[in-house]
N, C-alpha and C positions, 0 to 999 in steps of 0.2 A: 650275261653272266648268270649261271644257274643258281637255284635256291640253295643247294648244298654249299656252294662256294660262299655265298653271302653269310650263311650260318657260321661257316668256319672263320670268315673274316671278323665277325662279331666276337667269336670266342677268342681270337688273337688279341683283340682290343682289351678284353677283360683279363686275359692272362698277363699282358704287358702291364696293366694297372696293378697287378699283384707282384711285380718284380721278376716275372719269369720271361725267358726269351722264347718267343713263339713266332712262327711264320707258316703261311699256307704253302704247301708243296704240291705241285701237279706233276705227276710222272709222265713219261712219254706215252704210256698206255691210256692216259687220261684220268687215272685214279688221283683223287685229291685227299689230303689229310693235313692236320696241323702237327708240326713237329714242335714239341715243347721241351725246354731244357731249364733246369735250375742252375743259374749262373754261379751260385755258391757251392754247387756240388754237381759238376757237369756229367757225372756218371748217372745222375738221376734225370731220366728223360722218358718221354712217352710220345706216341703217335695217336692222335684222336681223329676219327672219321665221323662223317655225318651221313645218314641215310634219309634223305628228304622224301623218298617215295612213300614211306609209311605216313600215316596220319594219326597222331602228330609225328613230326620228324624227331629223331633222337641222335645224340652224340653217342659214339661207341668207343670203348677202350680197344687197344691194339689186339688184345686176346679174344675179342669177339663178344664181350659182355656189354649189354646196353648200359650206358652211364647216366644220361640225364636228358630231359627234353630240350630240343634245340631252340625253343622259344624262350629259354631262360639261360642265356650264355653266362650270366653272372653266377648262377648256381652251379653250372658245369665247371666254371673256372675255379670256384671254391673247392670243388672235389679234386680237381687236378692238382691244385696247389697243395692240398692236404697230402695227397699221395707222393708228390715230389718234394715234400719238405725234408730238409736235412735235419738231423737230430738236434743240431745247435740252433735251428731257426726259431 
């Protein structure tokens, strides 16, 4: 299993702990990302990738902006949870 996949799995654990639905998706082309959904507002969703080739590795938002260092999945999950929070959360 590659380093990027392991970073994504750790992010899934942290997102799950925050009450979000998350899973690692691997496409047929081999691209991997985390699909995250707020179960209380399912229209609030995001795909997060990881680029482990850089040092340090980073998580990236779906729109191509660097989000957070991959060695801190808890910090990254906090950012994702904030972005996907419903107004009533």
